[in-house]
C-alpha positions as CSV (number, residue, x, y, z in Angstrom):
1,X,-30.2,0.9,43.3
2,X,-30.3,4.7,43.4
3,X,-31.4,6.9,40.5
4,X,-28.1,8.7,40.1
5,X,-26.3,5.4,39.9
6,X,-28.5,4.2,37.1
7,X,-28.0,7.4,35.1
8,X,-24.3,7.1,35.6
9,X,-23.9,3.4,34.7
10,X,-26.4,2.8,31.9
11,X,-24.7,2.1,28.6
12,X,-26.7,3.7,25.8
13,X,-26.6,2.1,22.3
14,X,-28.2,5.0,20.4
15,X,-26.4,8.2,19.9
16,X,-28.2,10.8,22.0
17,X,-26.2,13.7,20.4
18,X,-28.4,13.2,17.2
19,X,-31.3,14.7,19.1
20,X,-31.4,18.5,18.9
21,X,-32.0,20.2,22.3
22,X,-32.6,23.6,23.8
23,X,-31.4,24.2,27.3
24,X,-34.2,25.8,29.4
25,X,-33.4,26.4,33.0
26,X,-30.8,23.6,33.0
27,X,-33.0,21.0,31.3
28,X,-32.1,19.8,27.8
29,X,-35.5,20.0,26.1
30,X,-35.7,18.2,22.8
31,X,-36.2,20.8,20.0
32,X,-38.4,18.6,17.9
33,X,-42.0,18.2,16.6
34,X,-44.4,15.3,16.8
35,X,-43.7,14.0,13.4
36,X,-40.0,13.8,14.1
37,X,-40.6,12.2,17.5
38,X,-43.0,9.5,16.3
39,X,-40.6,8.6,13.5
40,X,-37.6,8.5,15.8
41,X,-39.2,6.4,18.5
42,X,-40.9,4.0,16.1
43,X,-37.6,3.5,14.1
44,X,-35.4,3.1,17.2
45,X,-37.7,1.6,19.9
46,X,-35.9,-1.7,20.2
47,X,-32.4,0.0,20.3
48,X,-33.8,2.3,23.0
49,X,-34.9,-0.6,25.2
50,X,-33.8,0.1,28.9
51,X,-33.8,3.9,28.4
52,X,-36.5,6.4,29.2
53,X,-38.2,9.6,27.9
54,X,-39.3,12.4,30.1
55,X,-42.4,14.4,29.3
56,X,-41.3,17.9,30.4
57,X,-43.6,20.9,31.2
58,X,-43.3,24.1,33.2
59,X,-43.8,22.2,36.5
60,X,-41.1,19.6,35.9
61,X,-38.7,22.2,34.5
62,X,-39.0,24.5,37.5
63,X,-38.7,21.5,39.8
64,X,-35.5,20.5,38.1
65,X,-34.2,24.0,38.3
66,X,-34.6,23.9,42.1
67,X,-33.5,20.3,42.6
68,X,-30.1,19.3,41.0
69,X,-30.8,15.6,41.4
70,X,-34.1,15.8,39.6
71,X,-32.5,17.9,36.9
72,X,-29.9,15.1,36.4
73,X,-32.7,12.6,36.1
74,X,-34.5,14.8,33.5
75,X,-31.3,15.0,31.5
76,X,-30.3,11.4,32.1
77,X,-32.7,9.7,29.8
78,X,-32.7,9.6,26.0
79,X,-34.6,12.9,25.9
80,X,-37.1,15.3,27.6
81,X,-39.9,16.2,25.2
82,X,-41.7,19.6,25.3
83,X,-45.1,18.7,26.7
84,X,-45.7,22.2,27.9
85,X,-46.5,24.9,25.3
86,X,-44.4,27.5,27.0
87,X,-41.3,25.3,26.6
88,X,-41.7,25.1,22.8
89,X,-42.5,28.8,22.6
90,X,-39.2,29.6,24.5
91,X,-37.3,27.3,22.2
92,X,-38.6,28.9,19.0
93,X,-37.7,32.3,20.4
94,X,-34.2,31.0,20.9
95,X,-33.8,29.9,17.3
96,X,-35.3,26.4,17.2
97,X,-37.9,27.1,14.6
98,X,-39.0,23.5,14.3
99,X,-39.7,23.1,18.0
100,X,-43.4,22.3,18.7
101,X,-45.4,21.0,21.6
102,X,-45.4,17.2,21.9
103,X,-47.8,16.3,24.7
104,X,-47.7,12.9,26.4
105,X,-51.4,12.0,25.7
106,X,-50.9,13.0,22.0
107,X,-47.7,11.0,21.7
108,X,-49.5,8.0,23.1
109,X,-52.3,8.3,20.6
110,X,-49.8,8.7,17.6
111,X,-47.9,5.6,18.7
112,X,-51.1,3.6,19.3
113,X,-52.3,4.4,15.8
114,X,-49.3,2.6,14.2
115,X,-48.9,-0.2,16.7
116,X,-50.9,-2.9,15.1
117,X,-49.0,-2.4,11.8
118,X,-45.6,-2.2,13.5
119,X,-46.3,-5.1,15.9
120,X,-45.5,-2.9,19.0
121,X,-46.3,-4.3,22.4
122,X,-47.3,-2.0,25.3
123,X,-47.0,-2.3,29.1
124,X,-48.8,0.2,31.4
125,X,-47.4,0.8,34.8
126,X,-49.2,3.1,37.2
127,X,-52.7,4.5,38.1
128,X,-55.4,2.4,39.6
129,X,-56.8,-1.0,38.6
130,X,-60.1,0.6,37.7
131,X,-58.5,3.1,35.4
132,X,-56.3,0.5,33.8
133,X,-59.3,-1.7,33.0
134,X,-61.1,1.3,31.5
135,X,-57.9,2.1,29.5
136,X,-57.7,-1.5,28.2
137,X,-61.3,-1.4,27.0
138,X,-60.9,2.0,25.2
139,X,-57.6,0.9,23.5
140,X,-59.0,-2.4,22.3
141,X,-62.0,-0.6,20.8
142,X,-60.2,2.5,19.4
143,X,-57.0,0.8,18.1
144,X,-58.0,-2.7,16.7
145,X,-55.1,-5.1,16.9
146,X,-53.2,-3.2,19.6
147,X,-51.0,-5.6,21.7
148,X,-51.3,-4.8,25.4
149,X,-48.5,-6.9,26.9
150,X,-49.6,-6.1,30.5
151,X,-50.8,-3.6,33.1
152,X,-49.9,-3.1,36.7
153,X,-51.2,-0.7,39.4
154,X,-48.4,-0.4,42.0
155,X,-49.2,0.1,45.7
156,X,-49.4,3.6,47.1
157,X,-46.3,3.0,49.2
158,X,-42.6,2.3,48.7
159,X,-42.1,-1.2,47.3
160,X,-39.7,-3.6,49.0
161,X,-36.7,-4.8,47.1
162,X,-38.3,-8.2,46.6
163,X,-41.5,-6.6,45.3
164,X,-39.5,-4.4,42.9
165,X,-37.5,-7.3,41.5
166,X,-40.8,-9.2,41.0
167,X,-42.5,-6.5,39.0
168,X,-39.3,-5.9,36.9
169,X,-39.3,-9.6,36.1
170,X,-43.0,-9.5,35.3
171,X,-42.7,-6.6,32.9
172,X,-39.7,-8.1,31.2
173,X,-41.4,-11.5,30.7
174,X,-44.0,-9.8,28.6
175,X,-41.4,-8.4,26.1
176,X,-42.8,-4.9,25.7
177,X,-41.6,-2.3,23.3
178,X,-43.1,0.6,25.1
179,X,-43.5,0.8,28.9
180,X,-45.9,3.7,29.7
181,X,-45.4,5.0,33.2
182,X,-48.2,7.0,34.8
183,X,-47.1,7.8,38.3
184,X,-47.1,11.6,38.1
185,X,-44.1,13.9,38.3
186,X,-41.6,13.7,39.9
187,X,-42.3,10.1,41.0
188,X,-42.4,8.7,37.5
189,X,-39.1,10.2,36.4
190,X,-37.4,8.9,39.5
191,X,-38.9,5.5,38.9
192,X,-37.7,5.4,35.3
193,X,-34.2,6.5,36.2
194,X,-34.0,3.9,39.0
195,X,-35.0,1.2,36.5
196,X,-32.8,2.4,33.6
197,X,-31.1,-0.6,32.1
198,X,-33.3,-3.0,34.1
199,X,-36.6,-2.7,32.3
200,X,-36.5,-4.4,28.8
201,X,-38.5,-1.7,26.9
202,X,-38.5,2.0,26.3
203,X,-40.0,3.8,29.3
204,X,-42.1,6.9,28.9
205,X,-43.4,8.9,31.8
206,X,-46.8,10.3,30.7
207,X,-48.3,11.6,33.9
208,X,-52.1,11.8,33.5
209,X,-52.0,10.2,30.0
210,X,-53.7,7.1,31.4
211,X,-56.6,9.1,32.7
212,X,-56.9,11.0,29.4
213,X,-57.1,7.9,27.3
214,X,-59.3,6.0,29.7
215,X,-61.8,8.9,29.6
216,X,-61.4,10.0,33.2
217,X,-60.2,13.5,32.2
218,X,-61.2,15.6,29.2
219,X,-58.6,17.4,27.3
220,X,-58.9,21.1,26.6
221,X,-60.5,22.3,23.4
222,X,-58.1,22.4,20.4
223,X,-57.9,26.2,20.4
224,X,-56.8,26.3,24.0
225,X,-54.1,23.6,23.3
226,X,-52.8,25.6,20.4
227,X,-52.8,28.9,22.4
228,X,-50.8,27.3,25.3
229,X,-53.8,27.6,27.5
230,X,-54.4,23.9,28.4
231,X,-53.1,24.6,31.9
232,X,-56.0,27.0,32.4
233,X,-58.4,24.2,31.4
234,X,-56.7,21.8,33.8
235,X,-56.8,24.5,36.6
236,X,-60.6,24.8,36.1
237,X,-61.0,21.1,36.4
238,X,-58.8,20.7,39.6
239,X,-58.3,24.2,41.2
240,X,-57.6,23.0,44.8
241,X,-54.7,20.8,43.7
242,X,-53.3,22.9,40.9
243,X,-53.7,26.6,42.0
244,X,-50.7,26.8,44.3
245,X,-48.5,24.7,42.0
246,X,-49.3,26.9,39.0
247,X,-48.8,30.1,41.0
248,X,-45.3,29.0,42.1
249,X,-44.1,27.3,38.9
250,X,-45.6,29.6,36.3
251,X,-44.2,32.7,38.1
252,X,-40.7,31.2,38.4
253,X,-40.7,30.0,34.8
254,X,-41.7,33.4,33.4
255,X,-39.1,35.2,35.5
256,X,-36.2,32.7,34.8
257,X,-36.9,31.4,31.3
258,X,-38.6,34.3,29.7
259,X,-37.2,37.4,31.5
260,X,-33.7,36.2,32.5
261,X,-33.2,33.9,29.6
262,X,-32.1,30.9,31.6
C-alpha cells in the first residue's frame, strides 16, 4: 500500500479543522503550544487511533518544499507540530502569537508524566534493540506505573509484505494508545503515512526522541533551546553528518520562509 493511497483513503473521525495552522513553505504547521498539544492528544488519543502526527523542523519543512509527495505526507496526518524553533518564530511573526516550539522529546516526556494516571499504553517502533532496552529501563524508573505495550527494532532494509503484516498485527495485538516511531525523517513520516488506518494507535514520528530519553544523546542547555540554538548544539555533537544538511536546509529556510515569506 503506497503512502499517498493511505493519505487519500483514511477516514478521520476527529475534525482536523479545529487545529489552528500556519502555512510555512507549503506545510501546515500547527500553531499551538505544548499545553494545548498535550491536552488535545490526551483528550482525543483514542479517537485519533490510526492517524499520525509529524514532528516538523527546518529540515523536514525544506524537504517537503522540494518534494511534493513528502509535503503531502506532512499534511496528510492529524497535524505537523513545530519542533524547530524557527518554525514557531516565523508563525508568531505571521500573527500566531500563541505558537510555541513543541519538540518531540519534550512531548514524549509530557505524555509519559500523565500516562500512569490516564492508563495510556505505549509502543516503541524504531532504533536498535540496545537503545530500546535502555529506554525501557529509563522509563520504568522515571515514570513509575508507565505501561510499555511493546517495542520493536525493525531491520535496516525494506520489509517484505509478509513481515510488514506481521509487525502490524503484533503492534495491534498490544492495544497501544501511543505508537512512538523513531526511524528518522523522512523515513518515519513515510512509514506512518503508509500505515495510516492500519495501526490501531496514534502514531508520532519523534526522530531521535528514543535516543534522548534512553540517554544516548544529551539535549542542549535550556538557554540554547529557548534561543532556537539547539541545532548548533546538535551540530557540535555530530558535525560530519549534520554540517552539509544544515548548510543546505537552513539557507533555504531563511531565504524562502523568512525573506520571501513562503
